[in-house]
Each structure stands twice: as C-alpha cells, then as structure tokens.
N, C-alpha and C positions, 0 to 999 in steps of 0.2 A: 313303181315297180324297179325293183331291183337290179342292180348290175352284178352280173355273179362272173363276171371276167376274171380269167386267174393272171398268172405271170404271163402268160404269152399273148395278151390282148392289150397292146398300147392303145392311147387315143388321144385325141387331142380336141382343145372347145377356142374357138377366139371370138372376139368381137369387134366391132368397127364403131363403137359408141353410140349413147342413147340419142334417138334421133336420126339417126343414118337411115336411109332407106336404099333397097335392093335395086339400085340402076341395073340397066343393061349393062352398062360400061364395068359398074360392082361385080354383076354377077360371073361376066367373061373372065376378069381378073381372080378372081377367088376361084372359080373353078378349075382354072390354070394352078393358081396357087396351090390347092390341095394335091393337084396329080403332081405336082414340082415334089411337095414334101412327103407324101406317103411312103415312097421307096426308104427315105432316113428313118421314120417312124418304124417301118417293118423291119429294117436293118437291127435295128436295136441302139439307136443314137440316143443319148442321155437326153433326161426332161429337159433341165435347163437349156442344153445346146437345142432342142429342138423348139422350144419357146421361143429363144433368140432368133432361130433362123424365121419362125413365123411371123412374128413382129417386123422384124427386119424387111419382110417382104410387103408386108402391108405400109410400113413408113417409104419404103422405097416405092410403091406405086404413085404415090399423090393424091390419091382419091379423096385421102381422110386427114383429120387434123393432127396428123405426127409426122416427124420425119419432113419428106420433100413439100407435103401439103399443109405443113404445120402455120397456121395463123400469127400474125405479129401483134405484140402488146400495143398498148395505145400510144407509143412515140413510134413507131413502125418499126420497131426492131424484134426480129425472131427469137424468142429463146425456148428452148424445147424442155421438156422433163421426162424421167423414166426411172423405172425401177426394177427389179428382178430378186427373186428368191429362191435357193435351190433346196427342198422339202425334205432330202438326205442330209447333208452337210448342215442346213440350216445359214450358210451363208446368204447375206442378204447386202443389198446396196439400193440408193436410191442418188439419183444425179438431178441437179436442177438447174434451170438460170443459165443454159449452157446455148451460146452461140454458134453459128458455121458448122455446125457438127447434124446433118440428116439422120445418120445411121447410131441414133440413140440407145437401141437395144443391145447392137455389138459394144459399143462403148461402155455401157453397165457392165456385160459380161468381161470384159479386158481389163477393168478398173475391179473389180469384184475379186475380193482376197486380199490386194494388196496393200492393205491396210486394216486394222481393228475396226476403223470407221463404219456405219451404216448410213451416211448420207455426207455428200459432197455436192458444192454448188460453185458456177460461173467460172469466174478467170481461173479459179485454182486445176477447174478439170480441164478447160481450154488447153493453158501450159501444159497440163500432164500429157494431153492428146497430143498437141505440137510435137513436144519431145520425143512421142513413141511412134512416130511415123503417118499420125494422122493428118490430111488437109483439111484445112481449115478456110471458110468461106467467110471472113469476119466481115461485117458492113463498117463503112470509112466513115459514115457519120450517120448521125438518127434522122430519119425520113419525118415526113408529114406525120404530125401528133393526132392528124382526124383519121389516119389511116386504120381500120379496125376489120373486125370480123366481114362485114360487108362487102369491102374492097379486098378480100386476102385472095390471092391468085389459087389457093385450096380450093379444087374442082367438089367437095363434097359441102364444105364450109363446117363440117361439124363431124366430130367422132376420134376421141380417143381410142386407141386400140391397146388388145391386152391379148392374152393366151393364157392356159393353161393344160398343162399335158399329165400325164400318166406313161411312164416308159416302160420298156417289156421287164424293166426288175422292179415294176410298180413302186418305183421312185416319182415324187409330184413335183412340179417347177410351176412357177408362175412369174408372167413378165407384163408390164405395161407402160405404154407410151403417148405423148400426148404435146399439142401445141398451146394448151390452155382454154382459156373460155374469151369469146369476144370481148372488148373493151375493159380489159384487165390492165390493171396499173404495172408498170414495168417493176419487176421484183416480187410479185405475186406467185405463190406458190399454192396449189391445189393439192389434192389426194394422192394424184398419180404416182409420184417420186417417194412417196410415205411409206415406209415400211408398217405394215399393219393397218393402213389408209388406203392406197389404190391397189395393193398387192400384198399377199401374202400365201406360204407355202410351208408345211410342215406334214411329213408323210405320216404323223400318228392323228392329225386331226384334220387335214385337207389342205386343198389349194383354191385361191380365187384372185380375178383379177375384175377390178369395179370402173365402172364409168358414170360420169353426170357430173352434177356439179359438185364439185370438190368441198367448198366450203361446208355444206350440207352434209357431204359424207364423212367428213371430217367430225363435226359435232355430232354425229349419231354414232361415234366410236370406229367407222371405217370397217375394210373387210374383213381385219381379224377379228374383229366382235362377232360379223355373221358367222364367221367359221366355228368360233367356240360355240356359238350358240347351236351351230348345228350339231357339231360334235356329241355334245350332250343329249341331244335327241332321239325320242324312239322315232320308229318309219313313220308312223302315222300322224306326227307332229310336223315333219321336215317342209312339207309343204308351205303350212301355217305359217311357220317361223321365218322362212324365206319370203312370202308375198308380205308378212306384216311389218318385216324390215324394212323393207324399201316402201310398204306407205306410209312408214313412219318418218322416213327422210321427205316422203313428199308433203305431209298434211304437218308435220312438227318443225322441220325444219327448211321447208319450201323451197324443196329443191328435186329435180328427178334424177333417178339412180338405175343402174343396170348392172348385170354380173354375169360373168359366167365361171363356174368353179366345179369342183370334184370334192365330195364330201367323205368322211373318214374311212365308209366302207368301199369307196371307188365307183360311187354313182355320182353322173354329171351333173349339172343342172344350167340353166341359164332362163333370167327372168329379167325383167324393168318394168318399171312404171311410167315410162313415155310410150307414146304409140307405136313408137318403132324403134328397132336397135337392131342390125344386122348382126347377126351371130352365124357361127359356122361349127361345123364337127367333121370329125375325121377319123373313121378305123378301118380296118382292112376291109376293102371292099363295099365300105359304106362313107359317100358324101353327103352333106348337107349343109344347106345353108337358108337361110331366111331372115326377115326383116320383123317377123312377128314371134308371139309364141311365148310361154312362159310356164317355168315349175319344173319340175322333176316327170321323169317319165318320157319326156316328148322327144329325147333324143336316141333313146333306146328301144 
C-alpha cells in the first residue's frame, strides 16, 4: 500500500525495542505520550526536534532500556548510548558510554553540529555536558559486578527506543537510544549510536531506527544498508527485502532485530524478527500502538 500524503501530512513512528511487550503501564504511557506530541507534529515542528521530543519522553518513562530505565553493564555502572541524524542537513552524531545523563536524545541534539565529528564517547561527553549546564549523576564507585539485566531497576528489562519522523516540509530524521544488552562488558558499544548502524536519515533515501542485538545488526551492515536496499527497490519487492534483511540477521548473524522506518517515497514501515516489539504510529487523527505486526501497509 503506497502512502500518498503530501507536504501537509507529517507523521511519526517509534519503537520500544525487540522483545518489548505492550503492558498496561506501557499502553497508558504511550497513549499519553502521543497525545502530548501530536500538537507539535501538527504545528510544524521540525523532524529532528520531533524525534528528539519522542525519544526523550520514552527515556524519561523508565519503562524501557534507555534513559531512566537503562540497565547496568557487568561492573554495575550504567553507561548509555544514543544517536541521531537530520535527513535534510545530513548532520549526524552518535554518543556512547555516557554516565550520569538519562536524557541522551536531548544531549545528542545539543552536541550535534558542535564539531565535524560524527561520534563522541565517554568522559569527553560528560565533561562537555557538565560545562554546559547539564546535571550529572555520576557513580561514586563501581558496584557489585554481578549486577546485570535480571537485577536492573528498569521495569521492562528490555527495549532500546527509537523514532523516525517526516515533518510538514517532508524532511526526515531518526533518533535511537539504549542502555545496551544484558551482561555486557564495560566499554561495549552496539549499533544504537553508530551512524548507519542503529539509525540513519537522508531525505533522498529514507530514515530508520534499528533495535535488537547490536553486534548482529552491525555485522549485517546496519540500518543504513537496509535503507539503501529499499531505496533502489520496486514497490513489489519492498516487503521481501525488509523481511529478508531481518531474517538474514537472525539466521546468518544469530541475533533478533527490528526497525521502524520511512522509505524514499514517504511510506512507513515497522518490522521485527522477535516475537514482540512495541511500535507506534502518530498522524493527525490517527494513533496506533502494538507489540506485533510487521511489514509495509499495516500502519496506513
């Protein structure tokens, strides 16, 4: 099913990570979040600002493995990763291994464009944030090294979060944020903060936010590769390419994966190889949220 909306039909899609379930708490939160964001979408806020707004709310909920709900690494310290890209300007930035700042999407937006670099990490980011008015809640010491996913205070225990947007001007953006995976080594970085890995946006090609096992996603070429494949596909081949890419990650690289995205003609998609993945869709007068469903055509 082709999406034929024009410049006056902005929309937004988000995901809450492979394996995430639409619990009553998540359902209530997401309904409120979409109602809160809709006026900004309709009033013409830019794509990147909308994507940051959405991911910031998901991070702040504490329901998912990002922001306030982020899990710790195997030394007991929470280190967060995030990244975003503006499809119009092609400005992009990933930040990784950041302690003490739950609002990673907003930090990405604040740092984007401050340098020509597309990835920054760790202490440098923390120092920059401290100098520019951010409140850092840094750990005084490393805690029990056995602390991992099962003991995390995060309510869902899983769920990288991400968002893609097409705004009123038909500009695209993508943002992804995560706390990583369970039992990860300190210093581990997955796909989420990698440009072309866990996120990508280009007005001429599309936008995507990935979720799943980062190592497997990166080995398969990342979300940028999937957008490139879809950009050159005929209409009848798009569903097949999407499902084959995710299936290849699962069978060839042994990891589940999922995504939300917008293709080069403005058509939205959501797909996953996991049993469940909470994903949502927002357009004027239309709110949709589910933890099942895949492919093109089920969101319009």
